[in-house]
Each structure stands twice: as structure tokens, then as C-alpha cells.
C-alpha positions as CSV (number, residue, x, y, z in Angstrom):
1,X,-4.0,23.0,-4.3
2,X,-1.2,20.7,-5.1
3,X,-1.5,17.2,-4.3
4,X,1.7,16.1,-2.8
5,X,0.6,12.4,-2.1
6,X,0.3,11.7,-5.8
7,X,2.9,14.0,-7.4
8,X,5.9,11.9,-6.0
9,X,7.2,14.7,-3.6
10,X,9.4,12.3,-1.8
11,X,10.6,14.5,1.1
12,X,6.7,15.1,1.8
13,X,6.3,11.3,1.8
14,X,9.5,10.8,4.1
15,X,8.7,13.5,6.5
16,X,5.0,14.3,6.6
17,X,3.0,11.2,5.4
18,X,5.2,8.6,6.8
19,X,7.3,10.6,9.4
20,X,5.1,9.0,12.1
21,X,2.4,5.9,11.7
22,X,-0.4,8.3,12.5
23,X,-1.7,9.1,9.0
24,X,-1.0,5.4,7.3
25,X,-3.0,4.2,10.8
26,X,-5.9,6.2,10.0
27,X,-6.2,4.6,6.5
28,X,-5.3,1.2,7.3
29,X,-7.7,1.2,10.3
30,X,-10.6,2.0,8.3
31,X,-9.9,-1.0,6.1
32,X,-9.4,-3.1,8.9
33,X,-12.3,-2.0,10.9
34,X,-15.0,-2.2,8.0
35,X,-13.8,-4.8,5.7
36,X,-16.5,-7.4,4.7
37,X,-13.9,-9.8,3.2
38,X,-14.0,-13.4,4.2
39,X,-10.1,-13.5,4.6
40,X,-8.3,-10.4,6.2
41,X,-6.2,-8.5,3.6
42,X,-2.7,-9.4,4.9
43,X,-3.5,-13.0,5.6
44,X,-4.8,-13.3,1.9
45,X,-1.8,-11.4,0.7
46,X,0.7,-13.8,2.5
47,X,-1.1,-16.8,0.8
48,X,-0.2,-15.3,-2.6
49,X,3.4,-15.9,-2.4
50,X,4.9,-19.4,-2.2
51,X,7.8,-19.5,0.3
52,X,8.7,-22.9,-0.3
53,X,12.4,-23.3,-0.6
54,X,12.8,-19.5,-0.2
55,X,15.4,-18.2,2.2
56,X,16.1,-14.4,1.4
57,X,13.1,-12.2,1.4
58,X,13.0,-8.5,0.7
59,X,9.9,-6.0,1.4
60,X,10.3,-2.6,-0.5
61,X,8.0,0.0,1.3
62,X,7.5,-1.9,4.4
63,X,5.2,0.8,6.1
64,X,4.2,-0.3,9.5
65,X,5.2,-3.9,9.0
66,X,1.7,-5.5,8.9
67,X,2.7,-7.9,6.3
68,X,4.9,-9.6,9.0
69,X,2.5,-9.6,12.0
70,X,0.9,-13.1,12.6
71,X,3.1,-14.6,9.8
72,X,3.2,-18.3,10.0
73,X,5.7,-20.0,12.4
74,X,7.6,-21.6,9.7
75,X,8.3,-18.3,8.2
76,X,10.8,-17.5,11.0
77,X,13.8,-19.4,9.5
78,X,13.6,-16.5,6.6
79,X,16.3,-14.0,6.2
80,X,14.2,-10.9,5.9
81,X,15.2,-7.5,4.7
82,X,12.8,-4.5,4.9
83,X,13.2,-1.1,3.5
84,X,11.4,2.0,3.2
85,X,11.7,5.7,2.1
86,X,11.1,6.9,5.7
87,X,13.3,5.6,8.6
88,X,10.5,5.7,11.0
89,X,8.7,3.0,9.3
90,X,11.7,0.9,9.0
91,X,12.3,1.0,12.8
92,X,8.5,0.2,13.4
93,X,8.7,-2.8,11.0
94,X,11.9,-3.9,12.6
95,X,10.4,-3.9,16.0
96,X,7.4,-5.9,14.9
97,X,9.4,-8.4,12.6
98,X,12.2,-9.2,15.0
99,X,9.8,-10.7,17.5
100,X,9.0,-13.3,14.7
101,X,12.3,-13.8,12.7
102,X,15.8,-14.6,13.8
103,X,17.4,-12.6,11.0
104,X,15.9,-9.1,10.1
105,X,17.6,-6.2,8.4
106,X,16.3,-2.8,7.9
107,X,17.4,-0.3,5.7
108,X,16.3,3.3,4.6
109,X,16.2,3.6,0.9
110,X,14.7,4.7,-2.5
111,X,12.9,1.9,-4.5
112,X,14.5,3.2,-7.6
113,X,18.0,2.7,-6.3
114,X,18.1,-0.6,-4.1
115,X,21.4,-1.0,-2.4
116,X,21.7,-4.7,-3.0
117,X,23.7,-6.9,-5.4
118,X,21.8,-8.4,-8.3
119,X,19.9,-11.5,-7.8
120,X,19.9,-11.3,-3.8
121,X,16.4,-12.2,-3.0
122,X,14.1,-15.4,-3.7
123,X,11.0,-13.2,-3.1
124,X,10.4,-9.6,-3.3
125,X,7.2,-7.7,-1.8
126,X,6.0,-4.3,-2.7
127,X,2.8,-3.8,-1.0
128,X,0.7,-0.8,-2.2
129,X,3.8,1.4,-2.8
130,X,4.6,1.6,-6.5
131,X,2.2,4.2,-7.1
132,X,4.1,6.4,-4.8
133,X,7.4,6.2,-6.8
134,X,8.4,8.9,-9.2
135,X,9.2,6.4,-12.0
136,X,7.5,3.1,-11.2
137,X,9.1,1.5,-14.3
138,X,12.7,2.3,-12.8
139,X,11.6,0.7,-9.5
140,X,10.3,-2.3,-11.1
141,X,13.5,-2.7,-13.0
142,X,15.3,-2.4,-9.5
143,X,12.9,-5.2,-8.1
144,X,13.5,-7.4,-10.9
145,X,17.3,-6.9,-10.8
146,X,17.4,-8.0,-7.3
147,X,15.1,-11.0,-7.9
148,X,16.9,-14.2,-8.4
149,X,16.1,-16.4,-11.4
150,X,13.0,-18.2,-10.7
151,X,12.1,-15.7,-8.0
152,X,8.8,-14.0,-7.3
153,X,7.6,-10.3,-6.9
154,X,4.4,-9.7,-5.1
155,X,3.1,-6.3,-5.8
156,X,-0.2,-5.2,-4.6
157,X,-2.2,-2.1,-5.9
158,X,-5.7,-0.9,-6.7
159,X,-8.0,-0.7,-9.6
160,X,-9.9,2.2,-11.2
161,X,-13.1,1.8,-9.0
162,X,-11.3,1.7,-5.7
163,X,-12.8,4.0,-3.0
164,X,-14.8,5.8,-5.4
165,X,-17.4,6.8,-2.8
166,X,-14.8,8.4,-0.7
167,X,-13.3,10.3,-3.6
168,X,-16.8,11.5,-4.4
169,X,-17.1,12.8,-0.7
170,X,-13.8,14.7,-1.1
171,X,-14.8,16.2,-4.3
172,X,-18.2,17.2,-3.1
173,X,-16.5,19.2,-0.2
174,X,-13.2,20.3,-1.7
175,X,-13.8,20.3,-5.3
176,X,-12.0,18.4,-7.9
177,X,-8.5,18.6,-6.7
178,X,-6.9,15.4,-8.1
179,X,-5.8,15.2,-11.8
180,X,-4.4,11.7,-11.4
181,X,-5.2,8.9,-9.1
182,X,-3.0,6.0,-7.9
183,X,-4.4,3.3,-10.3
184,X,-3.3,5.4,-13.3
185,X,0.3,5.5,-12.0
186,X,0.5,1.8,-11.2
187,X,-2.5,0.0,-10.8
188,X,-4.4,-3.2,-11.8
189,X,-4.6,-2.3,-15.4
190,X,-1.8,0.3,-15.9
191,X,0.9,-1.9,-14.0
192,X,0.4,-5.1,-16.3
193,X,2.6,-3.7,-19.2
194,X,5.1,-2.0,-16.7
195,X,5.8,-5.4,-15.0
196,X,5.9,-7.4,-18.3
197,X,8.9,-5.1,-19.3
198,X,11.0,-6.7,-16.6
199,X,9.2,-10.0,-15.7
200,X,8.5,-13.1,-17.8
201,X,5.2,-14.1,-16.2
202,X,2.6,-11.8,-14.7
203,X,-0.7,-12.6,-13.1
204,X,-3.1,-10.2,-11.4
205,X,-5.1,-11.7,-8.5
206,X,-8.2,-9.6,-7.3
207,X,-9.3,-9.5,-3.6
208,X,-12.9,-9.4,-3.0
209,X,-13.8,-6.8,-0.4
210,X,-16.1,-3.8,0.4
211,X,-16.2,-1.4,3.4
212,X,-19.6,-0.9,5.3
213,X,-18.6,2.2,7.5
214,X,-20.7,3.1,10.3
215,X,-18.7,5.8,11.9
216,X,-18.5,9.2,10.4
217,X,-15.4,10.1,12.4
218,X,-13.5,7.3,10.7
219,X,-14.3,8.4,7.3
220,X,-13.5,11.9,8.0
221,X,-9.9,10.7,9.5
222,X,-9.3,8.8,6.6
223,X,-9.9,11.8,4.1
224,X,-8.1,14.4,6.3
225,X,-4.9,12.1,6.5
226,X,-3.9,13.1,3.1
227,X,-4.3,16.0,0.6
228,X,-6.6,17.9,0.0
229,X,-8.0,17.1,3.5
230,X,-4.9,17.5,5.4
231,X,-5.0,21.3,4.4
232,X,-8.5,21.8,5.1
233,X,-9.7,24.7,7.3
234,X,-11.9,24.0,10.4
235,X,-14.7,25.3,8.3
236,X,-13.9,22.7,5.5
237,X,-13.7,19.8,8.1
238,X,-17.0,21.0,9.6
239,X,-18.6,20.9,6.0
240,X,-17.0,17.5,5.3
241,X,-18.4,16.0,8.8
242,X,-21.7,17.3,7.9
243,X,-21.8,15.7,4.4
244,X,-20.6,12.5,5.8
245,X,-23.3,12.4,8.2
246,X,-25.8,13.3,5.8
247,X,-24.8,10.3,3.6
248,X,-24.6,8.0,6.4
249,X,-28.2,9.0,7.3
250,X,-29.4,8.7,3.7
251,X,-28.0,5.2,3.6
252,X,-29.5,4.0,6.7
253,X,-26.3,4.4,9.0
254,X,-23.9,2.4,6.8
255,X,-21.8,4.1,4.1
256,X,-20.7,1.3,1.7
257,X,-17.3,2.0,0.2
258,X,-16.2,0.0,-3.2
259,X,-12.8,-1.5,-3.0
260,X,-10.9,-2.5,-6.2
261,X,-7.7,-4.0,-5.0
262,X,-5.5,-7.0,-5.4
263,X,-1.9,-8.3,-6.4
264,X,0.3,-8.9,-9.0
265,X,2.5,-12.2,-8.8
266,X,5.5,-11.7,-11.2
267,X,8.0,-14.3,-11.8
268,X,11.5,-14.2,-13.4
269,X,12.4,-17.4,-15.3
270,X,15.9,-16.4,-16.1
């Protein structure tokens, strides 16, 4: 079974995975609902970037615009540009961000070929998206190209332990179907050298969290939102539900999921 989620099938990502917000919401809601972190993810992420003096801000791979929800009031003066491979994601983010920002532009484009002049932005944000790009190094060069001298890139991603219990569940039911995982493409370890080729100062900042899941339905919804679960037969989904319920029962009704996530803060000095 081919893993279209990880093998950079851009048409699949544009029209299936992110054609609507449903599949992404199934994944993000698991993190939101069961997170044990002291600070919510997007609030923490916003605190990692210093917008003092910034005017022009770009988010590449904006998804459903959660980064901009509940943004501080003084961010409203920013001139914000949001992009995504999928037009549907751009439209969703535009609707949300326009309620908080006076100047918002949305563009459908590929991160590997950004339609902006050199040194256009003070801050560039790439949240959990560089591992989807066919050539992350090319995308990073584009991100660096459009970042102004003394500008900042905020690029979040995952590490090798991320969601290992979910992937063990997936393997138990569907077999070993993944040859590579997100962290190997662009992760907390593999991303460092890629960023250092284009930025002068790169720092990794970990986010402390885990998921304590109590609903088998939410766990199943996460797994079937992407390959191989999205291609599962009814019988396979029944086996998955049975296995999830079994593990919940064995763990006293709480299935703990490891998170290994954080963000790179990368700066250009020239």
C-alpha cells in the first residue's frame, strides 16, 4: 500500500488530505482535546517568535489558520500573507485572520516556488509542513530568500518519538506500511543541517506535552484520517476499534501518547 501522505504526492495533498478541513481537524482535535501541556500549542508557538518591529509576516502552509486565532491584539497592525498548497486552506485561514488583521492576503502556491520578491518578509512561519514538501531543502532556500536580513523563520516539526504509540497501533492492525516518517524528512534532528545551509543562526526549542486519550473513537478518527487507515476496509476498521478498546482497557481507560515536537527558530543576519 502506497503512503501518499509521506511520498510527496502534491495532488493528493491538495485535493484529498487538504481539500477540506475534515481530515486535518481529526488530527488537530486529538492534540487539542487530550494535551497535558501547561500552555496550548499555538499559544506556545506564537511566543517563540519576536514580532517587535516586524511589519510584513508570511505563513507558508497555513492549514486552517489556527496560528492566527486568539493572536494578541497588537498583532493586528501586521501585514499578513498566508499561503497553502490547497486553495481551501487559504480560504479558511483568510476568513479567520481577516477578523483580527486589517491587511491579509491569501495565495495558493507551492512552498518550493514562492511568488514573492527577495527579502519581502520580516518573519516567516512554517508550521508542521516542511516534511510534506518533495524537496525540503529547496523550500527552505525559498523561505530564506524571502526573509529579510535580520529576519526570522519559525519552523515547527516533530522528533523520532512523536506519536509512537499511535504508530504501534497502526502497525498492529495494518502491518508495517511506512518506510519513512515525517521526522526523517524534516524533523528535530534531520532539519537542523537543512536549515543551517540557508540560515545563520538555528535553535531548536522543544515543547513539553503528551496526550492522555480517553476516547477510542477519537483515536480511530486520527488513524483513519491518513494512509493506511484511510484505505481500510470496514473489517479493518472494526479490528482497529477492537485493538484500541483493548489497549484502553489494559491501561485503565487512558491511552497515553508520546509527543516529541517543537520548533526551530532560524535567523538571517545578512
